[in-house]
N, C-alpha and C positions, 0 to 999 in steps of 0.2 A: 426808594425814598423820593418823595415829591414835594413841591412847594405848595403854598396855600391855595393855588389855583390849578393844581394838578399836573404841573410840568415836571418831568423827570429831572433829578439832580445827580450830579457827579460829586463824589467826595474823595478825600485822599485815600480812604480805604479801597475805593474802586480802582485806584492806580497802583495798588500794592499786590503783587502776585505772591501767593504763599504756596511754597512747595513742601509737601509732607514727605519725609524720608522714611521708607520702610526698613525693617530690620535687616534684610539681606544686603541692602546697599551699605549700611554701616558696618556689617560684618566683613564684607569684601574690602572695605576701606581699612579696617583694623588689620586684616590679614594681608594687606598690601597687594591685593589682586586688582588688576586693571583690564583684564580681558573683556569685561563688559562695561568698562569706563567708569566704574564706581569711584576709583581713586582719583581719576582726572576730574570728575564732577565735583567731589568734595574739595580737592585742592584748588580748583578754579575759584570757588566761592570763598575759600579761606584766604586766598592771596589777591583777590580782586574785589572791588566795591561795586555792587549793583544797588543803587539807591531804591529802586522800585521792586526789588525781589527779596524775599525773606525765605530762608529754608529752616524748617523746624521738624521736630518729632515730639513724641509724648513719653511720659514715664513708663507707659506700658511697653512701648518699643524698647526703651532702655532696659527694662527687666528681661525682655527676650534676648537682648544682647548679652546681658549678664549670664543668663542660662546657657547660651551657646558657648561663651568664652570659658565658663567654669568647666564645662565638659572638655573643651579643647585643651585647656591647661592641665586638667587631670590626666587626660590621655598622654600628654607630653611627659607628665611626671611618671606614669606607668612605664613608658618606653625608656626614659632616662635612668630611673632609679630602681625599677623592678623587673627589668629585662623582658618586658613584653614586646612583641612585634606590633605593628600598626593595626592589623586586623584583630588580633586577640585583645589588644588594648581597647578598641572600640566595643568589642563584645562585652568585655568586663565592665566598661563604663555603663553600658545599657542595662546589664544584668544586676550589677551591684555598684551603683553610683557612689563614688567617694569612699568606698570601704577601706582602702589601704592608706588613706592619709589622715592626719590628725587635724583637730580644729585649728591649731596654730598654722599648719600648712595651708588650710583653707583660707585663713586670714591673709597669708602671703599671696595666694592666688587672687583674692579679692583686691589687694593693693595693685597687682599687675593689671587687673581689669580696669580699675580706676584710672591708671596711667594711660591705658588705651583710649578710654572714653574722653579723657581730658584733651586728647589731640583734636577732637572735633566739637566738644561741648562749648556752647556759647559762641565759639568762633570756628566754623561758621554756623553750627546747628543750634538753634534755640530749643531748649527742652521745656515743653508745656507740662506742668505738673497737674494733671487732671484729677488724680486720686484725692488730692487735698482740696479740691474745689467742688462746689455744687454745680454740676454741669447739667443743664436742662436737656432732657430727652436721651441722655447717654445710655442708661441701662435699658430703656424701652427700645432704643435703636438696636442695641446688641441682641436683645431678645427677638425682635422682629427679623433681623438678619438670620438668626439661627432657626427661625420657623420656616422661612420661605426660600432660603438659598442653600447652596452646597458649601458655604464657607465653613471652615473649621472654627472652633471657638476662638483661637488666637487670631486668625485672620479677621474675624468679625470685630474683635476689639481694635485691631489696627485700623480697619476701615472706619469704624465709628469714631476713633480718635481723630482721624483726618477730618471727618465731617464736623465734629463739634469744635474743632480749633479753627473753623472757617477757612480751611485750606482749599485751594482751587485745583491742585494737581497732586496726585500721589506718585512719587518717584519710586519705582519698584523693579526688581529683577524677576518677580514672580509672574510667569506666563499665565497662571490661573486668573489673576486679577484682570488681565486685559483681554481674555478670550471673549468672543461674541456671545457665547452661551451665558457666561457669568454676568456680562453686562446687561443682558436682557433680564436675567433673574434679579439683578440688583435694582433695575428700574421698577420692576414689579414690587420689590420689597420696600422701596422708598416712596411709593405713591401716597401713603398715609402720612408722610412726614412733610415738613415745610419744603417749598419748591426749591429753595437755595441748596438743599441737600442733594438734589437730583442733577446738579450741574458739574459735579466733580469729574475730573478726567484722570487718565492713567498715562504716564510717560516713563521712559527708561533713562538712566543716567546718560546714555549716549546722545540723547536729544538735547542735552545741556552741557556737553563736555568741552566746548570752546566758546569764546566770547561772541562770535558771530551767531552760533546756534542759540545761545541764551537770548540775544537780542531778537532774533527771528521768532523764537517761541513766545517771548513777552509780547511782541507786536501781535501775533496771531491770537494770543489770549486776550489782550486788551480790546481788540476790535470785536471779537466774539462776545466777550463778557459785557461790553458796554454799548453794543450797537443799538439797543433800545433806549439808551439815555441820550444819544446824540440828537440835538435839535436843529442843527444846520451845518453849513460849511462856509469857509471864506472863499469867495469866487473871484475877488480882485483886490489888489493892494495899490495904494498910492504912496510910495515911500517919501516923496517930498513933503506931502501934507501929513504923513504918518496916520493914514486912514486905511481901514479895511472895509470891504463890502461883504456882508453876510446875507446868505439866503437861507431862510428857515424852511424846514421840512413840514409838510402836512399842515396841521392845525397850530403848530408852534409859532411863537413870536418872541421878540426881544423888547424889553421896556427899560426905561431909565431906572437906575439903581440896581439893575441885575448885576450879579457877579457871573462872569463868563470864564470858562476854562477852554483855551484854544490849544489843541494837541496836534503835534506834527511828528512824523518820523523822518528825520533828516537822513539823507543817503539811503532811504528806504527802510532803515532799521533802527536809527538812533532816536530814542524817545526824548522829546522835548515838550514843554508846555508853558503857557503863560496864563496867569490869572489876572483879570482886569475887572474894574467896576465901570459900568456904563454911567458916566457922570452926567449931571444936568447940562443940557445944551450940547451934548456930544453925539446925539442920535438923529440921523436924518433919513428921510425917505429916499431910496436910491434913485428913483425916476424923477420925482418932483424937486428934489434937492431942498426940501423944506424941513425945518426942525420938527420933530414929532416926539411924542411920549412913548409910543410903542409902534412896532411894525414887523412885517415879515421879510421884506427885502430892504435892507437898511445899510447905511454907512455909519461907521463908528470912529470917532476921533480917539486915538489911543493916548495914554499918558506918555510923557517923554521917555521914560525908562524902558518902554516896550516898543520895539522896532517892527513896524508893519511889514517890512520886506521879508522878515523871517517867518511870517505867518501865512504866506500864500498857500492856498488849498488846505489849510488847517481844518480839522474837525472842531466843531463848536458844541460845547456843553454848558448848561447852567451849573453853577458850582455852589456847594455848601460844605463847610468844614464838618 
């Protein structure tokens, strides 16, 4: 997104990291497994508030969870009520799925699954209902992935779901997704699609399983995702006058009535930002100290509610909602 004279703009959407949760992570959470940190990851987001991070999944992922849990609960039923051993119960489930239970028993299994899903649904995992929406490029994307990659049908749907929900990172336990071979195949598959679809990354729950790691990952993502939108940086502050000095990069400049977003990571990882309007008579040339309408190396008088001392070395972006 750019303004009328071609300068890049930062929006609130550019400050929101969207993590798409794969099926295997949700299953590990339901089954109370934490050897790969799936439970720690979900519980952290359930019990903590991260204003600039959202975790989500799609109805397609939810259906895969249903499919897995139906089989698991059926196997449990075979062992408990039909005297099957674990291995023989698995074989029976694969060979004759749900043969020995009634519809009413399947309804009870369904209720158990709903209870499991409700443990994470909406808090913390938002469910995007793609099937009931007209999603641009969704079917074409799946078809393209099936043509040129080694993805299974179900994995192609998962990956496409993450892309069309504008997710930035897929959180998965599947080693296949993150292998170098598959990543190169994916890049080839996505060449004919919009550029934003080519930026998705893959991470594991362990990369986000405590608050510090979450903040570090957010910082890394924000800087990488928005580096081409940054127009300058704060090079000096004058706390007594509540003024900041900003040096613009390259061909960029700041002018009166611009909205600026100044971003800083306190303590190296704590994300903070301030949005200000460059008011009339608040912009000066740094060297000449004269009031100007636009400039590249400038000082800006800040409104009283924004403290300049907190913005030393901040990244500077043009802002638009």
